[in-house]
C-alpha positions as CSV (number, residue, x, y, z in Angstrom):
1,M,238.8,-207.1,-31.5
2,A,236.1,-207.2,-29.0
3,P,233.5,-204.4,-29.1
4,T,233.8,-201.7,-26.5
5,S,231.1,-199.8,-24.6
6,R,231.0,-196.6,-22.8
7,V,228.5,-194.8,-20.6
8,V,227.5,-191.3,-21.7
9,Y,226.4,-189.0,-19.0
10,L,224.1,-186.2,-20.1
11,R,224.6,-182.9,-18.5
12,E,221.6,-181.5,-16.7
13,P,220.4,-178.1,-18.0
14,Q,221.4,-175.4,-15.7
15,K,218.6,-173.5,-14.2
16,S,218.6,-169.8,-14.8
17,K,219.3,-167.8,-11.8
18,S,216.2,-166.2,-10.3
19,F,216.1,-162.6,-9.3
20,P,213.8,-162.2,-6.3
21,W,214.0,-158.4,-6.4
22,R,212.1,-158.4,-9.7
23,K,209.0,-159.9,-8.1
24,A,209.3,-157.3,-5.3
25,V,209.5,-154.5,-7.7
26,F,206.4,-155.8,-9.6
27,R,204.4,-156.2,-6.5
28,S,205.3,-152.8,-5.3
29,G,204.4,-151.3,-8.7
30,V,201.0,-153.0,-8.6
31,L,200.4,-151.7,-5.1
32,I,201.4,-148.2,-5.9
33,G,199.1,-148.3,-9.0
34,L,196.2,-149.4,-6.9
35,I,196.8,-146.8,-4.3
36,A,197.1,-144.1,-7.0
37,L,193.9,-145.4,-8.6
38,L,192.1,-145.4,-5.3
39,G,193.4,-142.0,-4.4
40,G,192.3,-140.6,-7.8
41,A,188.8,-142.0,-7.4
42,I,188.4,-140.6,-3.9
43,Y,189.6,-137.2,-5.1
44,L,187.2,-137.3,-8.0
45,V,184.2,-138.2,-6.0
46,R,185.0,-135.5,-3.4
47,A,186.3,-132.9,-5.8
48,P,185.0,-129.4,-5.0
49,F,184.6,-128.6,-8.7
50,L,182.0,-131.4,-9.0
51,R,180.0,-130.6,-6.0
52,I,176.5,-129.1,-6.7
53,A,176.6,-125.4,-6.0
54,E,173.3,-124.4,-7.8
55,V,169.9,-126.0,-8.2
56,R,167.9,-124.4,-11.0
57,I,164.1,-125.0,-10.8
58,A,162.0,-124.4,-14.0
59,G,158.3,-124.8,-14.7
60,A,157.1,-124.2,-11.1
61,H,154.2,-121.7,-10.7
62,A,151.5,-122.9,-8.3
63,V,154.1,-124.9,-6.4
64,S,156.9,-122.9,-4.7
65,A,160.3,-123.2,-6.5
66,S,162.1,-122.5,-3.3
67,A,160.2,-125.3,-1.5
68,I,161.2,-127.7,-4.3
69,E,164.8,-126.6,-4.1
70,A,164.8,-127.2,-0.3
71,V,163.5,-130.7,-0.8
72,V,166.1,-131.5,-3.5
73,R,169.0,-130.1,-1.4
74,E,167.9,-132.2,1.6
75,E,167.8,-135.3,-0.6
76,F,171.5,-135.0,-1.7
77,S,172.8,-134.0,1.6
78,G,175.2,-136.4,3.4
79,N,177.2,-139.3,2.0
80,E,176.7,-142.7,0.4
81,W,178.6,-145.5,2.1
82,L,180.2,-142.9,4.3
83,V,182.5,-141.8,1.4
84,I,180.6,-140.6,-1.7
85,P,179.0,-137.2,-1.3
86,R,175.4,-137.3,-2.5
87,D,175.9,-133.8,-4.0
88,N,178.6,-135.0,-6.4
89,L,177.2,-134.2,-9.9
90,L,178.5,-137.5,-11.2
91,F,176.8,-139.7,-8.6
92,V,173.7,-137.7,-7.7
93,S,170.6,-140.0,-7.9
94,A,168.1,-138.5,-10.4
95,S,165.5,-141.3,-9.7
96,R,165.7,-140.6,-6.0
97,I,165.2,-136.9,-6.5
98,R,162.2,-137.6,-8.8
99,E,160.5,-139.9,-6.2
100,R,161.1,-137.5,-3.4
101,V,159.7,-134.4,-5.2
102,A,156.7,-136.4,-6.4
103,R,156.0,-137.6,-2.9
104,E,156.3,-134.1,-1.4
105,F,154.4,-132.2,-4.0
106,G,151.3,-133.9,-5.3
107,G,150.6,-130.9,-7.7
108,I,153.5,-131.9,-9.8
109,A,152.8,-134.3,-12.6
110,D,156.2,-134.8,-14.1
111,I,159.8,-134.2,-13.0
112,Q,162.9,-134.1,-15.2
113,V,166.5,-134.0,-13.6
114,S,169.4,-132.9,-15.7
115,R,173.2,-132.5,-14.9
116,E,174.6,-129.2,-16.0
117,F,178.4,-129.5,-15.6
118,P,180.3,-128.6,-13.7
119,K,178.2,-127.5,-10.6
120,R,174.5,-127.1,-11.6
121,L,171.6,-129.4,-11.2
122,G,168.5,-128.7,-13.3
123,I,165.0,-129.6,-12.2
124,T,162.2,-129.1,-14.6
125,V,158.7,-129.8,-13.4
126,S,155.3,-129.9,-15.1
127,E,152.3,-129.1,-12.8
128,R,149.0,-130.7,-12.9
129,D,146.1,-129.0,-14.6
130,L,143.9,-128.3,-11.5
131,W,140.2,-128.7,-12.4
132,G,138.4,-129.0,-9.1
133,V,137.9,-131.0,-5.9
134,A,136.7,-134.6,-5.4
135,C,135.1,-135.7,-2.2
136,D,133.9,-139.0,-0.9
137,A,130.5,-137.8,0.4
138,L,128.3,-134.7,0.8
139,P,128.8,-132.7,4.0
140,R,126.6,-133.8,6.8
141,G,126.0,-132.0,10.1
142,G,128.6,-129.4,9.3
143,A,131.3,-132.0,8.7
144,S,132.7,-132.7,5.2
145,G,134.1,-136.0,4.0
146,R,137.6,-136.6,2.7
147,C,138.5,-134.4,-0.2
148,F,141.4,-134.0,-2.7
149,Y,142.4,-131.7,-5.4
150,L,141.4,-133.1,-8.8
151,D,143.1,-132.5,-12.1
152,R,141.5,-132.6,-15.5
153,N,142.7,-136.2,-16.2
154,G,140.9,-137.5,-13.1
155,A,144.0,-137.8,-10.8
156,T,143.5,-136.8,-7.2
157,Y,146.3,-135.3,-5.0
158,E,146.9,-133.3,-1.9
159,E,144.0,-133.8,0.6
160,V,142.1,-130.6,1.4
161,S,140.0,-129.8,4.5
162,G,136.5,-129.4,3.3
163,V,134.8,-127.6,0.4
164,S,132.6,-125.0,2.1
165,G,132.7,-121.8,0.1
166,W,135.0,-123.2,-2.6
167,L,135.0,-121.5,-6.0
168,L,136.3,-124.7,-7.7
169,P,134.0,-127.4,-9.1
170,V,133.2,-130.2,-6.7
171,I,132.3,-133.8,-7.4
172,F,130.9,-136.0,-4.6
173,L,131.5,-139.6,-5.5
174,S,129.5,-141.1,-2.6
175,R,132.4,-143.6,-2.1
176,A,135.9,-143.6,-0.8
177,V,138.1,-141.4,-2.9
178,P,141.5,-143.0,-3.7
179,E,144.6,-140.7,-4.1
180,G,146.3,-140.9,-7.4
181,P,145.7,-141.3,-11.2
182,G,142.3,-142.5,-12.4
183,A,140.5,-141.7,-9.1
184,V,137.6,-140.0,-10.9
185,P,136.4,-141.1,-14.4
186,S,137.2,-138.6,-17.0
187,E,133.6,-139.0,-18.4
188,L,132.3,-137.7,-15.1
189,I,134.5,-134.6,-15.4
190,A,133.3,-134.1,-19.0
191,L,129.7,-134.4,-17.9
192,F,130.2,-131.8,-15.3
193,D,131.7,-129.4,-17.9
194,R,128.9,-129.9,-20.3
195,S,126.2,-129.5,-17.6
196,R,127.9,-126.3,-16.4
197,D,127.9,-124.9,-19.9
198,A,124.2,-125.9,-20.4
199,L,123.2,-124.3,-17.1
200,G,125.2,-121.2,-17.8
201,G,123.2,-120.8,-21.0
202,I,120.0,-120.3,-18.9
203,R,121.7,-118.1,-16.3
204,E,122.3,-120.8,-13.6
205,E,125.6,-121.4,-12.0
206,L,126.6,-125.1,-11.3
207,L,128.6,-125.6,-8.1
208,S,128.8,-129.3,-7.5
209,M,127.8,-132.8,-8.7
210,A,126.9,-135.7,-6.5
211,V,126.8,-139.3,-7.9
212,A,123.6,-141.0,-6.7
213,T,124.0,-144.2,-4.7
214,A,120.4,-145.5,-4.7
215,T,120.0,-145.1,-8.5
216,P,123.2,-145.8,-10.3
217,G,123.7,-143.6,-13.4
218,D,122.0,-140.6,-11.9
219,V,123.7,-137.5,-10.7
220,R,122.5,-134.5,-8.6
221,L,123.6,-131.0,-9.7
222,R,123.6,-128.2,-7.1
223,V,123.3,-124.7,-8.4
224,A,124.4,-121.4,-6.7
225,K,120.7,-120.5,-5.8
226,G,120.6,-123.5,-3.4
227,W,118.5,-126.1,-5.3
228,E,119.3,-129.3,-7.2
229,V,118.7,-130.7,-10.6
230,W,118.4,-134.5,-10.8
231,V,119.4,-135.9,-14.2
232,A,120.5,-139.1,-15.8
233,S,124.2,-139.2,-16.7
234,D,123.6,-140.7,-20.1
235,R,121.4,-137.8,-21.2
236,E,122.9,-134.8,-22.9
237,P,122.7,-131.6,-20.8
238,A,121.7,-129.6,-23.7
239,E,118.5,-131.6,-23.9
240,W,117.3,-131.3,-20.3
241,A,118.5,-127.7,-20.1
242,K,115.8,-126.6,-22.5
243,I,113.1,-128.4,-20.5
244,L,114.5,-126.8,-17.3
245,Q,114.4,-123.3,-18.8
246,T,110.8,-123.7,-19.9
247,L,109.8,-125.0,-16.4
248,L,111.6,-122.1,-14.6
249,E,110.1,-119.4,-16.8
250,E,106.5,-120.6,-17.3
251,E,105.7,-122.6,-14.1
252,I,108.2,-121.9,-11.3
253,G,108.6,-118.2,-11.8
254,G,109.3,-116.1,-8.7
255,R,109.2,-119.2,-6.5
256,E,112.7,-120.4,-7.6
257,G,114.2,-119.4,-4.3
258,R,111.9,-121.9,-2.5
259,L,112.9,-124.8,-4.7
260,D,114.5,-128.0,-3.1
261,Y,115.0,-130.0,-6.3
262,I,113.8,-130.5,-9.9
263,D,113.8,-134.0,-11.2
264,L,114.5,-134.3,-15.0
265,R,115.5,-137.9,-15.1
266,F,112.3,-139.1,-17.0
267,G,112.3,-137.3,-20.3
268,S,109.5,-134.9,-20.7
269,K,108.0,-135.8,-17.3
270,V,109.2,-133.3,-14.7
271,F,108.9,-133.4,-11.0
272,Y,109.9,-130.7,-8.5
273,K,109.6,-130.0,-4.8
274,F,109.7,-126.8,-2.7
275,R,111.4,-126.6,0.7
């Protein structure tokens, strides 16, 4: 019997029926979720309960607390990107506030910004330790040079208009005075303090110190009675003060009011000049 053959036809797998409405529902759900998320974010950034209602200033004494508050409130007024209020406690820029306050108030050395939920912003400042005034040059012809307040660490801040009649110590640098930290060497401030103490011990009041330009290392000290003491900056004031006291008591005497200067730069050799 001859072999037989047959053709077997495989059935193609039936494709599952698609449901277009499922995709539409999914897309709608995603869109609704995004809208809800965006709406929640907008509500959060504009929520009244997160808007700063109170600014508390601490540590301000010489600088007006109300003036600091006014600057801070001005800084967080308006919106960021037309949407986010700058006075939202979550998004307020602490670094921007610190920079603005430091720029406006040179007498402040440090600024700390804290968020106190839900509606308070805390500003704590540390003021500079005011020591005196630093000027670029001695007054000439009734006009004074450029002067700044000076703190004990040698930082200058807030330009002042002249030093006539000042009760604060004054240092004349005989050069341009930069504004900012390290403008005046701390050694110079310490020398002024020691010189003031030494002169006070012999009943003389030190008003100002001028750094000499012709002879580097020398300084000229002006006392309240109107005359100067010329000294070397590397010599201890306690040493030359004893020589000065002896000179005033035994040689100058009642002529002190006529003195122009006393030169104590050369050890035991003393020179002086009357006006």
